[in-house]
C-alpha positions in Angstrom: -4.9 -311.1 -82.5 -2.3 -308.3 -82.4 -2.0 -306.6 -78.9 -1.3 -303.1 -77.6 -0.3 -301.9 -74.2 -2.9 -299.4 -72.9 -1.4 -296.7 -70.8 -3.2 -295.5 -67.7 -4.6 -292.4 -69.1 -6.4 -294.3 -72.0 -7.7 -297.1 -69.6 -9.1 -294.3 -67.4 -10.8 -292.7 -70.3 -12.3 -295.9 -71.2 -13.6 -296.6 -67.7 -15.2 -293.2 -67.3 -16.5 -293.1 -70.8 -14.6 -289.9 -71.3 -15.2 -288.4 -74.8 -11.3 -288.6 -75.2 -11.8 -292.4 -75.4 -13.0 -292.3 -78.9 -9.6 -290.7 -80.2 -8.0 -294.0 -79.6 -10.7 -296.4 -81.0 -8.9 -297.1 -84.1 -5.9 -298.3 -82.2 -7.9 -300.6 -79.9 -10.5 -302.2 -82.3 -9.6 -305.8 -83.1 -6.5 -306.0 -80.9 -5.8 -307.5 -77.3 -5.8 -304.9 -74.7 -2.8 -305.3 -72.3 -2.1 -303.2 -69.3 0.9 -303.3 -67.1 0.3 -304.2 -63.3 1.4 -300.5 -62.6 -1.7 -299.3 -64.4 -3.8 -301.6 -62.1 -1.9 -299.9 -59.0 -2.5 -296.4 -60.4 -6.2 -296.9 -60.9 -6.5 -298.5 -57.4 -4.6 -295.4 -56.1 -7.1 -293.2 -57.8 -10.0 -294.9 -56.3 -8.3 -294.8 -52.8 -7.7 -291.2 -53.1 -11.2 -290.4 -53.9 -12.6 -292.7 -51.2 -14.7 -294.8 -53.8 -17.3 -296.9 -52.1 -17.9 -300.7 -52.8 -20.1 -300.1 -56.0 -17.7 -297.9 -57.7 -14.7 -300.3 -56.9 -16.7 -303.2 -58.2 -17.3 -301.2 -61.5 -13.6 -300.5 -61.9 -12.9 -304.3 -61.2 -15.3 -305.2 -64.0 -13.6 -302.6 -66.2 -10.4 -304.3 -65.7 -11.6 -307.6 -66.7 -11.5 -306.1 -70.3 -7.6 -306.2 -70.1 -4.8 -308.7 -69.9 -2.7 -307.8 -67.0 1.1 -308.1 -67.4 2.9 -308.8 -64.2 6.5 -308.1 -63.2 9.2 -310.8 -63.6 12.9 -310.7 -63.6 13.1 -309.9 -67.4 10.7 -307.0 -67.1 12.6 -305.7 -63.9 15.8 -305.6 -66.1 13.9 -303.9 -69.0 12.6 -301.3 -66.3 16.1 -300.5 -65.4 17.2 -300.1 -68.9 14.3 -297.9 -69.7 14.9 -295.6 -66.8 18.5 -295.2 -67.2 18.4 -295.1 -71.0 15.9 -292.2 -70.9 18.0 -290.4 -68.2 21.2 -290.5 -70.4 19.2 -289.3 -73.3 18.2 -286.2 -71.3 14.6 -287.3 -71.0 14.0 -288.8 -67.6 11.0 -291.0 -67.2 8.9 -291.4 -64.1 9.0 -294.8 -62.4 5.6 -295.8 -62.9 5.7 -294.8 -66.5 8.8 -296.7 -67.1 7.1 -299.9 -66.1 4.3 -299.2 -68.6 7.0 -298.5 -71.2 9.0 -301.6 -70.4 6.0 -303.7 -70.7 5.4 -302.5 -74.4 9.2 -302.9 -75.2 9.4 -306.4 -73.7 6.2 -307.6 -75.4 7.3 -305.9 -78.6 4.0 -304.1 -79.2 2.8 -300.5 -79.3 1.8 -298.2 -76.6 -1.4 -296.6 -76.7 -1.4 -293.2 -74.8 -2.4 -289.5 -74.5 1.0 -288.4 -73.0 3.4 -289.2 -75.7 6.0 -286.9 -74.3 6.1 -288.9 -71.0 7.9 -291.5 -73.0 9.9 -289.5 -75.3 13.2 -290.7 -74.1 12.5 -294.5 -74.4 14.5 -296.2 -77.0 12.6 -298.6 -79.4 9.1 -297.7 -77.9 6.4 -297.3 -80.5 3.6 -295.0 -79.6 0.1 -294.7 -80.9 -1.6 -291.3 -80.0 -5.0 -290.1 -80.3 -4.0 -288.8 -83.8 -0.7 -290.5 -85.0 1.9 -293.0 -84.5 5.0 -292.1 -83.0 8.4 -293.9 -82.1 10.6 -293.0 -79.2 14.2 -291.8 -79.5 16.7 -294.3 -80.9 
């Protein structure tokens, strides 16, 4: 089964049953859904900031079971550094968290499903799927 890395925004839309989730359906059906460990951390931070109780946190945990989580290893750390420095050198700096997500997709050689393609514009070789079209990062 082909895989895609799902950005935090899209994982959040799916969790909240946000109407924007439907925009990504065609990119998700029939594929394995992978999220970066950073997406898990961002969603945990979201719950913490909003002071979620036990029931809502358990609902999030159940939602996260739909995804394969990709954790950092030495190779991913090197890719993260390449993504960050490369984007900066191309004049398109990338946020640290977004760089982990981009490095995950690049390292796995799969597309990234996101609602925020501009956040990843400076990442060489990253293939992006948005709510409406397929895009590729700078080369």
